[in-house]
N, C-alpha and C positions, 0 to 999 in steps of 0.2 A: 595134726593129730594134736586133739586135746588142747586145742588154741582157744582161748576164748576173743575173736574176732568181734562179738559184738559188745562187749566191757571187757575191756583189758586189765582192769583192777580186779574183776571177779576170781581171785584166786582167795588160797588160805592166809592168814595172817602171817605163819613162818616162811612165806614165800616173801612176805612185802620187808620181815624184818631181815631176811637174808639181803635182799637187794640194797635196802637201808646201809648196810653193813658195805656194800662193796663200793656202795656211793660215798660213804665217809672214807674209806681207805682211798678211793680215787681222789677225792679233795686232799686228801693228806700227803698225796703225792705218786701213791703207787701205778704205776704205768699200765696199762693193758685194763683196765677195771671197765666198770658201766659208770660212766660220766651222768652227774644230776639230770644235765639236761636232756638226757636218753629215756630219764624216767619221767621227769613232769616238765620238762621245758619245750625249747622248741622243734628238737628232735622226736622227741613224744607224739606232740601234736601232727606233725607234718607224718609219724609214720602211722597213726590213727586214721589221719584223712585219706593217706593212699590207700589204707586196707579197705575203707569203702566206697571206693570209685569201682565203676562198673568191671567185670572182667572182660578182659577180649574177646573177641568173637574169634571162634574156633578154640578159646582156652577152657579148658573142664574144670571144677571145683566141686571138690570134696571134702566135705568135714566129717572126719572121724572123731567121736565121743565118746564117754564111758560116764554112766551115772555114777562108777564107783572110781571115777577120776581122784578124787581126795584131794588132790590141787587145787583145781579149777573147778568153776560152777559149768557144770556140762552144759546147761541152758545157753551160756554165754557163747557157748560151740558150735550151735545150730544154727548158722546163716542161712536166712531163706534163699539167698540166689545160691546154694550150694547143695551137691547132692548130699543128704546125711546117710551117716551109719555108724548105726550104736555098735559099740564091741564092748565083752564084761571084761575088763582090765583096771590097772591100775594107772595112773599117768604116765607113770615111769615105764610101766609094764607094756604099755605100747609102743616103747622102742625096741622090745624083745618078744613081745608075741609074734607065732609064726601065723596065727589066724588073723591078728592084724597086718601083719606084711602080706598076706595074700589078698588082702583087702585093699591094700596100697597098688601090688599089683595088675589087680583086676581093674582097678580105677584106671592105671597108664594104660592098659591095653586096651579100654574101651575107647579112651581120649584116642591111643594110634590108629584105632581100625577106621577113626573119623577124621582123619589128618594126614597131610601129607609129607609128614614127619618120621624120618626114618626113626627106629627105636632099636635099639641093640637087645637083641634076644637071646645074650648071652652064649652066641656061637662066636669063636674065634678066626680070624683069619688065615 
């Protein structure tokens, strides 16, 4: 949801400033924050390279994006290997909009129909 898979840096400058602050605090010794290598070092490079690997057989890939995102460039979210789903909400709104959740649940159900994996259908034992 709103993930710039094709260009990780395709985001608003305010996000860049926030990440830079986290990196500076991490360098100053504040534990549990974003290390510099996760942004521009070997960790970041490895993460991007792994994200570009082919999706294994039997694993579906849905890219949910919004032209109203406001944080990331929606065009970087439309991976040609994914099933694209456009929604009309903000970046943060994707996490709380019930219509977006309907798309997520639908994608999971479609995948489950073609998989031997049992999916929790909300029933308790």
